[in-house]
C-alpha positions as CSV (number, residue, x, y, z in Angstrom):
1,X,0.0,0.0,0.0
2,X,1.3,3.4,-0.9
3,X,1.5,6.3,1.6
4,X,2.4,10.0,1.3
5,X,5.5,9.5,3.6
6,X,7.0,7.3,0.9
7,X,7.5,10.3,-1.4
8,X,9.3,13.6,-1.5
9,X,7.5,16.8,-2.7
10,X,7.3,16.7,-6.5
11,X,8.6,13.2,-6.7
12,X,5.3,11.8,-7.9
13,X,1.9,13.2,-8.9
14,X,-1.4,11.5,-8.9
15,X,-4.2,12.0,-11.4
16,X,-7.6,10.9,-10.3
17,X,-11.3,11.5,-10.8
18,X,-12.4,13.8,-7.9
19,X,-16.1,13.2,-8.2
20,X,-18.1,10.0,-7.9
21,X,-21.3,11.2,-9.5
22,X,-21.1,13.5,-12.6
23,X,-21.7,17.2,-12.1
24,X,-24.8,18.1,-14.0
25,X,-25.3,21.4,-15.9
26,X,-28.3,22.5,-17.9
27,X,-26.3,24.3,-20.6
28,X,-23.3,22.0,-21.1
29,X,-24.3,18.5,-19.9
30,X,-22.6,16.3,-17.4
31,X,-19.0,16.6,-16.3
32,X,-16.4,14.6,-14.3
33,X,-13.5,16.5,-12.6
34,X,-10.0,15.1,-13.0
35,X,-7.5,16.4,-10.4
36,X,-3.7,16.5,-10.3
37,X,-2.3,16.0,-6.8
38,X,1.3,15.9,-5.3
39,X,1.7,12.5,-3.7
40,X,3.8,13.7,-0.7
41,X,1.8,16.7,0.3
42,X,-1.7,15.7,-1.1
43,X,-1.9,19.2,-2.4
44,X,-4.2,19.6,-5.5
45,X,-2.1,21.2,-8.2
46,X,-4.9,21.6,-10.7
47,X,-8.1,20.2,-12.1
48,X,-10.0,19.9,-15.4
49,X,-13.7,19.4,-16.2
50,X,-14.2,16.5,-18.6
51,X,-17.5,16.0,-20.4
52,X,-18.9,12.6,-19.3
53,X,-19.4,11.7,-23.0
54,X,-15.6,12.2,-23.6
55,X,-14.5,9.4,-21.2
56,X,-11.0,10.9,-20.8
57,X,-9.1,14.2,-20.9
58,X,-8.6,15.6,-24.3
59,X,-5.0,16.3,-25.4
60,X,-5.5,20.0,-24.7
61,X,-7.0,19.3,-21.2
62,X,-4.2,16.9,-20.4
63,X,-1.6,19.4,-21.4
64,X,-3.3,22.2,-19.4
65,X,-3.6,19.9,-16.3
66,X,0.1,18.9,-16.4
67,X,1.2,22.5,-17.1
68,X,-0.8,23.6,-14.0
69,X,1.4,21.3,-11.9
70,X,4.6,22.2,-13.7
71,X,3.9,25.9,-13.2
72,X,4.0,25.3,-9.4
73,X,7.0,22.9,-9.2
74,X,10.7,23.8,-9.5
75,X,11.3,20.4,-11.1
76,X,8.9,18.0,-12.9
77,X,8.1,14.8,-11.0
78,X,9.7,11.5,-11.8
79,X,6.4,9.7,-12.2
80,X,2.7,10.2,-12.7
81,X,0.4,7.7,-10.8
82,X,-2.9,7.0,-12.6
83,X,-5.6,4.5,-11.5
84,X,-5.6,1.5,-13.8
85,X,-9.4,1.8,-14.5
86,X,-9.2,5.5,-15.4
87,X,-9.0,6.1,-19.2
88,X,-5.8,8.1,-19.7
89,X,-4.3,7.3,-23.1
90,X,-4.0,11.0,-24.2
91,X,-2.8,12.0,-20.7
92,X,-0.2,9.2,-20.7
93,X,1.0,10.4,-24.2
94,X,1.3,14.0,-23.0
95,X,3.1,13.0,-19.8
96,X,5.6,11.0,-21.9
97,X,6.1,14.0,-24.2
98,X,7.1,16.0,-21.1
99,X,9.4,13.3,-19.9
100,X,7.2,12.0,-17.0
101,X,7.1,8.3,-16.3
102,X,3.6,6.9,-16.0
103,X,2.7,4.2,-13.5
104,X,-0.8,2.6,-13.5
105,X,-1.9,1.8,-10.0
106,X,-5.0,0.1,-8.4
107,X,-7.4,2.8,-7.3
108,X,-7.6,1.4,-3.7
109,X,-3.9,1.9,-3.4
110,X,-4.4,5.6,-3.9
111,X,-7.3,6.1,-1.5
112,X,-5.1,7.3,1.4
113,X,-4.0,10.2,-0.9
114,X,-7.3,10.9,-2.6
115,X,-9.9,10.1,0.1
116,X,-10.0,13.5,1.9
117,X,-10.1,15.4,-1.4
118,X,-13.0,13.2,-2.7
119,X,-14.8,13.6,0.6
120,X,-14.5,17.3,0.6
121,X,-15.7,17.5,-3.0
122,X,-18.7,15.3,-2.1
123,X,-19.5,17.5,0.8
124,X,-19.4,20.6,-1.4
125,X,-21.0,19.3,-4.6
126,X,-22.9,16.1,-3.6
127,X,-22.6,12.6,-4.9
128,X,-21.3,9.6,-3.1
129,X,-17.8,8.7,-2.1
130,X,-16.6,5.1,-2.6
């Protein structure tokens, strides 16, 4: 099981879906929120809204999310941790283009990092936390 104390700041970042239930809007449809978090500090570096119908981040959204993290870090991380079941082909390509290693991880191994952020999001916007 992974834990924040196993990492140094900016050694690894985690990309994960912040919401459990889609955010619904009348004008633009339903969205998921994908967040970028530093593994050591559990600090959210950025987030992107992804239309539910898209399944994953677009190339532009992936680039914008990673640039949000890079703009706050003196050095890029060594690796990007992404849940295995989360579609992330374009994100993985963009990470590789930037020289970041990608490691796919079981989602339950990331819950110690993501649980508080997901609970806070649920409290603020509704939905259920797994």
